[in-house]
LUMMI-804078 format. One line per field, with one value per residue (C-alpha): residue number from 0; residue in one letter; x, y, z. Coordinates in pm, 1 decimal, padded with zeros to 6 digits. Each point is the difference from the previous one (the first is absolute). Layout:
BEGIN
n <- NUM  ...
res <- A  ...
xx <- X  ...
yy <- Y  ...
zz <- Z  ...
//
This chain:
BEGIN
n <- 0  1  2  3  4  5  6  7  8  9  10  11  12  13  14  15  16  17  18  19  20  21  22  23  24  25  26  27  28  29  30  31  32  33  34  35  36  37  38  39  40  41  42  43  44  45  46  47  48  49  50  51  52  53  54  55  56  57  58  59  60  61  62  63  64  65  66  67  68  69  70  71  72  73  74  75  76  77  78  79  80  81  82  83  84  85  86  87  88  89  90  91  92  93  94  95  96  97  98  99  100  101  102  103  104  105  106  107  108  109  110  111  112  113  114  115  116  117  118  119  120  121  122  123  124  125  126  127  128  129  130  131  132  133  134  135  136  137  138  139  140  141  142  143  144  145  146  147  148  149  150  151  152  153  154  155  156  157  158  159  160  161  162  163  164  165  166  167  168  169  170  171  172  173  174  175  176  177  178  179  180  181  182  183  184  185  186  187  188  189  190  191  192  193  194  195  196  197  198  199  200  201  202  203  204  205  206  207  208  209  210  211  212  213  214  215  216  217  218  219  220  221  222  223  224  225  226  227  228  229  230  231  232  233  234  235  236  237  238  239  240  241  242  243  244  245  246  247  248  249  250  251  252  253  254  255  256  257  258  259  260  261  262  263  264  265  266  267  268  269  270  271  272  273  274  275  276  277  278  279  280  281  282  283  284  285  286  287  288  289  290  291  292  293  294  295  296  297  298  299  300  301  302  303  304  305  306  307  308  309  310  311  312  313  314  315  316  317  318  319  320  321  322  323  324  325  326  327  328  329  330  331  332  333  334  335  336  337  338  339  340  341  342  343  344  345  346  347  348  349  350  351  352  353  354  355  356  357  358  359  360  361  362  363  364  365  366  367  368  369  370  371  372  373  374  375  376  377  378  379  380  381  382  383  384  385  386  387  388  389  390  391  392  393  394  395  396  397  398  399  400  401  402  403  404  405  406  407  408  409  410  411  412  413  414  415  416  417  418  419  420  421  422  423  424  425  426  427  428  429  430  431  432  433  434  435  436  437  438  439  440  441  442  443  444  445  446  447  448  449  450  451  452  453  454  455  456  457  458  459  460  461  462  463  464  465  466  467  468  469  470  471  472  473  474  475  476  477
res <- X  X  X  X  X  X  X  X  X  X  X  X  X  X  X  X  X  X  X  X  X  X  X  X  X  X  X  X  X  X  X  X  X  X  X  X  X  X  X  X  X  X  X  X  X  X  X  X  X  X  X  X  X  X  X  X  X  X  X  X  X  X  X  X  X  X  X  X  X  X  X  X  X  X  X  X  X  X  X  X  X  X  X  X  X  X  X  X  X  X  X  X  X  X  X  X  X  X  X  X  X  X  X  X  X  X  X  X  X  X  X  X  X  X  X  X  X  X  X  X  X  X  X  X  X  X  X  X  X  X  X  X  X  X  X  X  X  X  X  X  X  X  X  X  X  X  X  X  X  X  X  X  X  X  X  X  X  X  X  X  X  X  X  X  X  X  X  X  X  X  X  X  X  X  X  X  X  X  X  X  X  X  X  X  X  X  X  X  X  X  X  X  X  X  X  X  X  X  X  X  X  X  X  X  X  X  X  X  X  X  X  X  X  X  X  X  X  X  X  X  X  X  X  X  X  X  X  X  X  X  X  X  X  X  X  X  X  X  X  X  X  X  X  X  X  X  X  X  X  X  X  X  X  X  X  X  X  X  X  X  X  X  X  X  X  X  X  X  X  X  X  X  X  X  X  X  X  X  X  X  X  X  X  X  X  X  X  X  X  X  X  X  X  X  X  X  X  X  X  X  X  X  X  X  X  X  X  X  X  X  X  X  X  X  X  X  X  X  X  X  X  X  X  X  X  X  X  X  X  X  X  X  X  X  X  X  X  X  X  X  X  X  X  X  X  X  X  X  X  X  X  X  X  X  X  X  X  X  X  X  X  X  X  X  X  X  X  X  X  X  X  X  X  X  X  X  X  X  X  X  X  X  X  X  X  X  X  X  X  X  X  X  X  X  X  X  X  X  X  X  X  X  X  X  X  X  X  X  X  X  X  X  X  X  X  X  X  X  X  X  X  X  X  X  X  X  X  X  X  X  X  X  X  X  X  X  X  X  X  X  X  X  X  X  X  X  X  X  X  X  X  X  X  X  X  X  X  X  X  X  X  X  X  X  X  X  X  X  X  X  X  X  X  X  X  X  X  X
xx <- -00003.6  00121.2  00031.4  -00257.8  00124.4  00036.7  -00105.7  00277.8  -00045.1  00025.8  00115.1  -00036.4  -00221.1  -00318.9  00014.7  -00297.0  -00070.6  00098.4  -00168.0  00222.2  -00027.4  00208.6  00040.2  00356.3  00021.8  00289.3  00073.7  00040.0  00029.1  -00229.8  -00287.2  00025.0  -00114.0  -00101.0  00102.9  -00286.7  00147.4  00334.1  00088.2  -00034.8  00087.1  00354.8  -00080.8  00271.2  -00162.9  -00118.2  00205.7  -00019.7  -00105.3  -00196.1  -00359.4  -00142.5  -00332.7  -00227.8  -00361.8  -00208.5  -00377.3  -00157.5  -00358.6  -00053.6  00274.5  00125.2  00271.7  00149.2  00315.1  00099.5  00318.7  00302.1  00218.2  00338.5  -00006.2  00115.2  00219.2  -00198.2  -00340.9  -00212.6  00089.6  00007.5  -00358.8  -00231.8  00061.2  -00279.6  00033.4  -00297.7  -00116.8  -00310.8  00088.2  00013.2  00402.8  00108.7  00070.4  00028.7  00011.9  00151.6  00032.3  -00021.6  -00295.9  -00076.7  -00045.3  00154.7  00351.7  00211.3  00133.2  -00357.1  -00112.4  -00148.9  00052.1  00132.5  00411.3  -00021.3  -00252.1  -00027.6  -00222.8  -00167.9  -00328.3  -00232.3  -00359.1  -00271.5  -00381.2  -00211.4  -00319.8  00195.4  00226.0  00289.3  00348.7  00114.5  00370.4  00025.2  00345.2  00168.3  00108.6  00250.8  00076.8  00117.9  -00134.3  -00290.0  -00046.4  -00356.4  -00186.9  -00078.2  -00164.7  00055.9  -00287.4  00000.8  -00313.8  00162.8  00103.0  00336.7  00200.1  -00051.4  -00068.0  -00111.4  00123.0  -00074.1  -00235.9  00055.9  -00143.5  00126.0  00219.2  00232.7  00266.2  -00061.2  00176.1  -00052.6  -00302.2  -00216.3  -00274.5  -00296.9  -00355.4  -00332.3  -00044.1  -00264.3  -00333.4  -00203.4  00159.9  -00220.5  00322.6  00120.1  00236.0  00117.9  00388.8  00177.8  00354.1  00161.6  00276.8  00139.1  00055.4  00377.2  -00103.0  -00216.3  00219.7  -00098.5  -00402.8  -00140.3  -00224.7  -00251.3  -00174.0  -00226.6  -00088.5  -00340.6  00107.3  00259.4  00257.9  -00037.7  -00113.4  00054.2  -00198.2  00129.0  00271.2  -00189.0  00193.1  -00113.9  -00210.9  00301.3  00225.5  00263.5  00358.3  00264.6  00096.3  -00069.4  -00377.9  -00046.6  -00398.2  -00196.4  -00328.7  -00254.2  -00261.1  -00294.7  00187.8  00170.0  00357.8  00276.9  00318.4  00279.6  00268.6  00353.7  -00100.1  00204.2  00057.6  00093.5  -00258.3  -00179.6  -00404.6  -00262.4  -00295.1  -00332.1  -00251.7  -00369.9  -00156.4  00215.8  00265.7  -00265.4  00170.6  00286.4  -00046.7  00261.3  00333.8  00011.7  00320.9  00108.1  00351.7  00285.8  00296.1  00339.5  00209.9  00388.9  00184.1  00167.3  00391.5  00221.4  -00213.0  -00247.5  -00341.2  -00303.9  -00279.9  -00282.6  -00285.7  -00236.9  -00135.4  -00377.8  -00227.9  -00355.2  -00170.5  -00321.5  -00171.0  00125.4  00283.0  00287.7  00332.0  00286.0  00400.2  00309.1  00327.9  00037.1  00237.8  -00251.0  00089.6  00369.9  00161.9  00148.9  -00111.4  00284.8  -00191.4  -00367.5  -00205.5  -00326.5  -00293.8  -00391.6  -00298.8  -00342.2  -00349.7  -00354.3  -00118.0  00226.8  -00069.7  00111.1  00367.1  00094.0  00348.6  00324.7  00157.8  00355.7  00048.7  00215.0  00240.0  00329.7  00059.5  -00010.0  00363.0  00115.2  00225.9  -00247.5  -00152.8  -00348.6  -00152.6  -00202.8  -00278.0  -00223.7  -00356.5  -00214.6  -00325.2  -00195.3  -00337.8  -00212.1  00137.6  -00115.0  00059.4  00126.0  00044.9  00151.1  00331.8  00257.1  00324.8  00275.3  00308.1  00298.9  00336.4  00233.6  00386.8  00094.3  00252.2  -00116.3  00347.1  00100.4  00126.5  -00048.8  00270.8  -00079.5  -00349.5  -00168.9  -00336.0  -00279.0  -00329.9  -00248.2  -00344.1  -00244.8  -00347.4  -00292.5  -00330.3  -00190.4  -00026.0  00337.6  -00050.0  00342.1  00229.4  00221.4  00374.0  00124.0  00134.7  00312.6  -00134.7  00298.5  00359.9  00288.8  -00004.2  00253.9  -00134.9  00196.1  -00143.2  -00346.3  -00067.7  00164.7  -00277.9  00026.5  -00163.2  00213.6  00040.3  -00336.5  -00212.6  -00326.4  -00151.7  -00264.0  -00088.1  -00301.7  -00103.5  -00328.3  -00126.7  -00242.1  -00331.9  00089.5  00320.9  00393.1  00140.4  00146.9  00253.9  00138.8  00352.5  00318.7  00284.3  00332.5  00347.6  00333.6  00035.1  00211.1  00200.4  -00228.6  -00296.3  -00238.0  -00181.4  -00288.9  -00363.7  -00348.1  -00022.8  -00260.0  00022.5  -00038.1  -00327.9  -00122.8  00069.5  -00176.4  -00225.1  00080.7  -00083.5  00201.8  -00003.2  00240.5  -00241.3  -00044.4  00031.0  -00090.0  00220.8  -00088.0  00131.2  00094.4  00379.6  00201.6  -00021.3  00340.2  00109.4  -00006.0  -00357.1  -00206.9  -00176.8  00179.9  -00144.5  -00011.7  00098.0  00025.3
yy <- 00025.1  00322.7  00242.4  00320.7  00308.2  00331.4  00332.2  00262.9  00348.5  00248.3  00325.7  00286.3  00257.8  -00112.9  00036.8  00114.7  -00222.7  00072.2  -00101.5  -00029.4  -00100.1  -00256.5  -00061.9  -00141.6  -00363.1  -00253.0  -00327.3  -00305.0  -00324.9  -00016.4  00194.3  00396.4  00117.3  00332.8  00098.5  00150.7  00110.7  00084.1  -00043.8  00393.7  00003.7  -00002.3  -00104.4  -00207.5  -00285.9  -00117.5  -00105.5  00231.6  -00014.9  -00322.0  -00075.9  -00344.9  -00206.3  00138.6  -00101.4  00133.3  00076.6  00040.1  00183.4  00095.8  00233.6  00075.0  -00216.8  00007.4  -00102.3  00015.1  -00077.5  00072.2  00258.4  -00001.8  -00349.1  -00039.4  -00297.7  -00089.9  00034.3  00270.4  00292.5  00374.9  00000.2  -00153.1  00107.9  00037.0  00041.6  00022.1  00012.9  00113.2  -00053.8  -00376.8  00022.9  00275.7  00205.7  00031.6  00200.3  -00097.1  00111.2  -00144.9  00009.6  00282.5  -00033.7  -00358.8  00025.9  00266.6  00066.8  00166.6  00099.6  -00305.3  -00151.2  -00347.3  -00062.9  -00215.3  -00157.7  -00371.6  -00194.1  00195.8  -00101.6  00167.4  -00044.1  00197.7  00088.0  00020.1  00065.1  00267.2  00104.6  -00022.6  -00130.4  -00148.9  -00136.8  -00180.1  00013.1  -00125.0  00328.0  -00129.5  00204.1  -00105.7  -00349.9  00044.0  -00074.5  00112.3  -00036.5  00351.9  00120.4  00273.4  00118.8  00162.8  00183.0  00105.9  -00289.2  -00082.7  00318.2  00143.0  -00165.2  00054.2  -00040.1  -00403.3  -00090.5  -00294.8  -00316.0  -00242.6  00074.1  -00217.1  -00207.6  -00148.4  -00088.0  -00067.9  00215.7  -00016.6  00199.3  -00083.9  00122.2  -00131.4  00170.2  -00170.8  00216.5  -00298.1  -00131.3  00019.2  00135.0  00248.2  00262.5  -00200.5  -00016.5  -00250.0  00036.5  -00327.2  -00007.8  -00240.5  00065.3  -00068.1  00015.8  -00316.9  -00185.9  00119.9  -00022.8  00094.7  00305.5  00157.4  00381.9  00103.1  00364.9  00160.8  00310.7  00037.9  -00065.7  00264.4  -00203.4  -00395.0  -00271.4  -00207.5  -00277.7  -00322.4  -00355.8  -00309.5  -00253.1  -00195.3  00246.4  -00036.1  00121.0  00103.9  00236.6  00147.6  -00025.6  00178.4  00113.8  -00024.6  00033.3  -00216.2  00169.6  -00114.9  00163.8  -00299.0  00080.0  -00238.4  00036.6  -00263.2  -00002.6  -00147.4  -00220.4  -00020.5  -00355.9  00080.7  -00080.1  00245.6  00025.1  00242.2  00095.9  00229.8  00160.2  00005.3  00270.4  00316.1  -00037.4  -00081.1  -00312.7  -00225.2  -00388.3  -00270.7  -00005.3  -00257.3  -00177.5  00133.6  -00190.7  -00102.9  00214.6  -00156.5  00286.8  00030.9  00322.2  00187.3  -00003.3  00321.3  00077.0  00196.4  00055.9  -00192.4  -00151.8  -00252.6  00246.4  -00024.4  00264.7  -00033.3  00170.8  -00063.4  -00010.4  00156.2  -00312.2  -00048.8  -00252.8  00038.7  -00037.7  -00025.4  -00050.8  -00060.1  -00134.9  -00392.7  -00245.7  -00328.8  -00069.3  00018.0  -00356.3  00087.9  00354.9  00168.3  00287.4  00156.6  00042.1  00211.8  -00169.7  00081.4  -00120.1  00116.6  -00016.5  00067.6  00073.3  00066.0  -00278.8  -00300.1  00021.1  -00170.9  -00177.1  00192.8  00053.3  00101.2  00304.6  -00154.4  00298.3  -00258.9  -00359.9  -00163.9  -00089.1  00366.9  00171.7  00289.3  00095.6  00182.4  00178.7  00317.9  -00035.0  00250.4  -00100.3  00282.0  -00100.0  00176.1  00024.9  00083.1  -00392.0  -00331.7  -00398.3  -00102.3  00326.4  00172.5  00203.0  -00038.7  00141.5  -00107.0  00191.6  -00165.8  00029.0  -00290.4  -00091.8  -00154.7  -00226.0  -00107.0  -00112.1  00290.9  00248.7  00342.6  00110.4  -00207.9  00001.7  00170.7  00139.2  00039.7  00084.7  -00200.0  00019.3  -00241.6  -00051.4  -00166.9  00086.7  -00353.2  00051.8  -00185.1  -00335.0  00106.2  00275.4  00251.9  -00039.9  00203.2  00340.3  00121.6  00366.9  00134.6  -00166.0  -00112.6  00162.2  -00068.2  -00066.2  00242.4  00277.8  -00065.7  00172.5  -00211.5  -00154.4  -00164.7  -00304.0  00032.2  00256.1  00092.0  00105.7  -00085.5  -00264.4  00043.2  00125.0  00086.4  -00031.8  00187.6  -00042.4  00251.5  -00120.5  -00110.6  00161.7  -00085.4  -00081.1  00239.9  -00171.1  00320.4  -00170.9  00101.3  00006.8  00024.9  00183.6  -00011.1  00238.0  00308.8  -00081.3  -00008.7  00104.7  -00243.1  00047.3  -00195.5  00127.7  -00084.9  -00062.2  -00093.2  -00186.4  00316.5  00005.0  -00364.8  -00339.9  -00217.2  -00263.3  -00279.0  -00302.8  -00309.9  -00387.3  -00057.0  -00256.4  -00013.1  -00292.2  -00176.0  -00151.6  -00412.6  00106.1  00291.1  -00064.4  00098.9  00313.4  00171.8  00001.1  00358.1  00092.1  00121.3  00284.5  00310.0  00181.6  00329.4  00116.6  00384.4
zz <- -00034.0  -00044.2  00280.9  00043.3  -00124.2  00204.8  -00096.3  -00056.9  00044.8  -00261.3  00113.6  -00280.9  -00095.4  -00162.8  -00415.6  -00208.0  -00307.2  -00297.8  -00310.5  -00297.5  -00329.5  -00186.4  -00352.0  -00066.0  -00072.9  00059.1  -00205.4  00272.5  -00172.8  -00270.2  00130.8  -00001.9  00348.6  00163.9  00294.4  00236.8  00345.3  00153.4  00376.9  00107.4  00363.7  00174.8  00364.9  00197.4  00098.5  -00383.4  -00281.3  -00276.3  -00301.8  00010.5  -00107.1  00139.0  00000.7  -00262.7  -00006.1  -00285.9  -00107.2  -00337.1  -00083.1  -00333.9  -00146.8  00369.8  00116.6  00428.8  00128.1  00370.2  00163.5  00249.0  -00028.6  00201.3  00103.2  00367.4  00080.1  00344.3  -00136.5  -00215.3  -00244.8  00042.4  -00142.1  -00244.8  -00341.4  -00299.3  -00386.9  -00204.3  -00349.1  -00136.9  -00341.6  -00044.3  00087.3  -00228.6  00261.3  00385.8  00304.1  00295.1  00408.6  00360.3  00204.7  00192.0  00424.6  00038.4  00104.3  00152.2  -00336.2  -00148.9  00340.6  00129.4  00331.0  -00101.6  00020.4  -00321.8  -00247.4  -00148.7  -00214.4  -00224.7  -00192.5  -00220.6  -00105.9  -00190.8  00171.8  -00314.2  00177.5  00189.7  -00282.6  00260.4  -00031.6  00318.6  00131.1  00292.9  00208.0  00300.8  00194.7  00306.7  00288.0  00310.0  00086.7  -00230.0  -00367.5  -00130.5  -00255.9  -00176.1  -00358.9  -00204.1  -00231.1  -00338.7  -00130.7  -00335.4  -00186.5  00240.8  -00059.4  00346.5  00283.4  00385.6  00320.7  00087.9  00227.7  00266.5  -00105.5  00258.8  00273.6  00188.7  -00105.0  -00361.0  -00322.7  -00393.0  -00032.6  -00383.8  -00118.7  -00225.5  -00089.5  -00169.0  -00322.0  -00138.0  -00041.2  00051.2  00273.3  00364.7  00131.7  -00255.3  00128.2  00255.7  00055.0  00234.5  00158.0  00112.5  00231.6  00281.6  00337.7  00129.4  00359.2  -00066.5  -00188.9  -00308.6  00032.1  -00354.0  00067.7  -00267.5  00066.2  -00250.7  -00116.2  -00134.0  -00070.4  -00239.5  00310.7  00208.3  00257.8  00049.8  00225.8  00256.4  -00054.2  -00069.0  00008.4  -00255.7  00187.7  00078.2  00096.3  -00291.1  00080.6  -00335.3  -00163.4  -00335.8  -00080.8  -00259.2  -00050.2  -00367.0  -00025.7  -00210.7  -00213.9  00190.8  00318.1  00139.4  00152.8  -00042.5  00215.7  -00105.2  00222.6  00127.2  00305.7  00327.1  -00107.0  -00357.7  -00193.1  -00261.4  00161.9  -00052.3  00186.2  -00099.4  00084.1  -00164.1  00194.5  -00049.8  00205.7  00347.7  00047.0  -00165.5  -00009.9  00046.3  -00188.1  -00258.1  -00173.8  -00325.6  00001.1  00203.6  -00076.4  -00092.3  -00007.1  -00081.6  00201.8  -00302.8  00004.6  00124.9  00349.7  -00220.4  00183.6  -00190.2  00119.6  -00144.2  00083.4  -00255.2  -00281.4  -00095.0  -00226.8  -00142.8  -00367.9  -00104.9  00071.0  00355.6  -00064.9  00236.7  -00074.2  00269.9  -00098.3  00192.7  -00033.1  00075.0  -00083.8  -00005.2  -00373.8  00022.9  00170.5  00346.3  00002.7  -00088.6  -00169.1  -00052.6  -00277.6  00013.8  00013.5  -00010.3  00173.0  -00101.3  00169.3  -00147.3  00370.1  00239.9  00179.3  -00181.6  -00204.3  -00304.0  -00084.4  00031.6  -00316.3  -00123.4  -00208.6  -00231.6  -00066.0  -00034.8  00041.2  00342.3  -00071.9  -00054.3  00211.5  00085.3  00317.7  00005.0  00296.6  00102.0  -00254.0  -00077.5  -00172.8  -00229.1  -00167.6  -00252.4  00195.3  -00310.0  -00091.7  00152.3  -00010.1  -00319.5  -00137.4  00281.7  -00063.5  00290.1  00075.3  00270.0  00080.8  00198.7  00101.1  -00098.2  00029.1  -00337.4  00199.4  00346.8  00118.6  00119.7  00264.6  00173.5  -00211.1  -00383.9  00035.7  -00304.4  00020.2  -00308.0  -00052.1  -00238.1  -00101.9  -00159.7  -00117.2  -00093.7  -00159.4  00064.4  00413.7  00029.5  -00184.3  -00243.8  00041.4  -00225.9  -00033.8  00287.9  -00017.8  00186.1  00098.0  00205.2  00137.4  00031.3  00336.8  00311.0  00363.5  00145.4  -00232.5  00247.1  00366.2  00241.6  00274.2  00341.3  -00204.2  -00323.6  -00314.4  -00090.0  -00328.4  00184.4  00150.2  -00251.5  -00347.8  -00222.1  -00355.5  -00109.4  -00347.4  -00195.3  -00091.2  -00429.7  00047.9  00135.8  00328.5  00254.0  00267.3  00188.3  00134.9  00183.7  -00239.9  00115.5  -00167.6  00213.6  00268.9  00010.7  00324.1  00256.6  -00145.1  -00185.0  -00334.9  00018.2  -00110.4  -00125.1  -00368.3  -00251.9  -00347.2  -00250.6  -00086.2  00127.8  -00069.8  -00271.1  00113.8  -00262.6  00104.7  -00166.7  -00045.1  00315.6  00212.7  00383.4  00127.8  00360.7  00256.0  00079.8  00361.2  00228.4  00048.0  00306.4  00143.9  00077.9  00381.1  00042.3  -00139.1  00302.2  00025.0  00154.9  00267.3  -00138.4  -00333.6  00048.3
//
């Protein structure tokens, strides 16, 4: 088990959020990328210039990303940052959330674990963050009513000592719970007890914390909402399983968790910080898609593939399939996948994109590991896949900020697919540091990535392979 982290104080004057427009592009690998944000802070507690751990959401022409700016080794960051495009990814505005950390006029020493959602009923964008101060790690929500370009001071969502928050909203007008938003987090003071809270007013206020019927414990629960209003929350359990639970009554109560799959996970070489946290999405018919990194397809568990499970109701799950990025005999290791689904498609026509990090050669050390970013897509709901595309790399691990749990680009990443359009992952890309100053920023593929599909067939395993020895769920991941 990894040890809990301690919050670190940031003692610098507040800095105002600054919106900037980025137009220049840079070529990495075979994909042009646009830098959408740069760490503006100079506080002495953080490692600058660094930006890590992005989440994204898309609604129409608007794409919003949220992430950590200025990573602190012991936990959290200088502030939560955002990057917003209101024209389908052509140009971007960026800034830092106001009133959150002491860097931006707030009361928290650090911020972590940004997650973004859109509430269609109330026409408000929401960013959920962890605010760290003293012994408290509180879940807070920042709101934007002008398309994600300016943000309010955060409102308290859940006090106490918490971790790994996610946020989602019910955006189906015919749903009985249209306009409800749901925040998930785990209570680290109660052995990672999974908790859910509901807002009915666009994130301005939040109801009480509610546990599942079986008091599930785990990490990284990512809520997704079916068109009928059912909320499905896949998560990594404390017993090394991907499980899920759901609510059919708008978050008034949460059912008993069910098994998605056992996890077989290979810890990445080089002391890199990564876990088998799930990434989840939903299609227009309500089919849930969950991906994570898993070694079951490779004899002896020498490396991970990206694997996928689906559910049409959120209570029973199909067989786990392997996303065919390469052969199971390859030297590659894949981790931290982020899935996106075109929410105007479904079933055998669902358009799916997955972004992931990988080592071309898994047999490496902290000084020799080479890190790349890849993308793969499907146009038939994951039955078959395109050839993979290298989005960025090669990068050295030492180019990323260090933490008490290893070098970090993020415990999770995200991909969003525009309706009928391209996929937009926002990813942390690093260049060589200049002395003690890093060069890690947030980048978007210029114009997005085409969701093309292909003939590479997904495959199912006969059995689940042996789990790696050091795959226990950590106590905290700030």
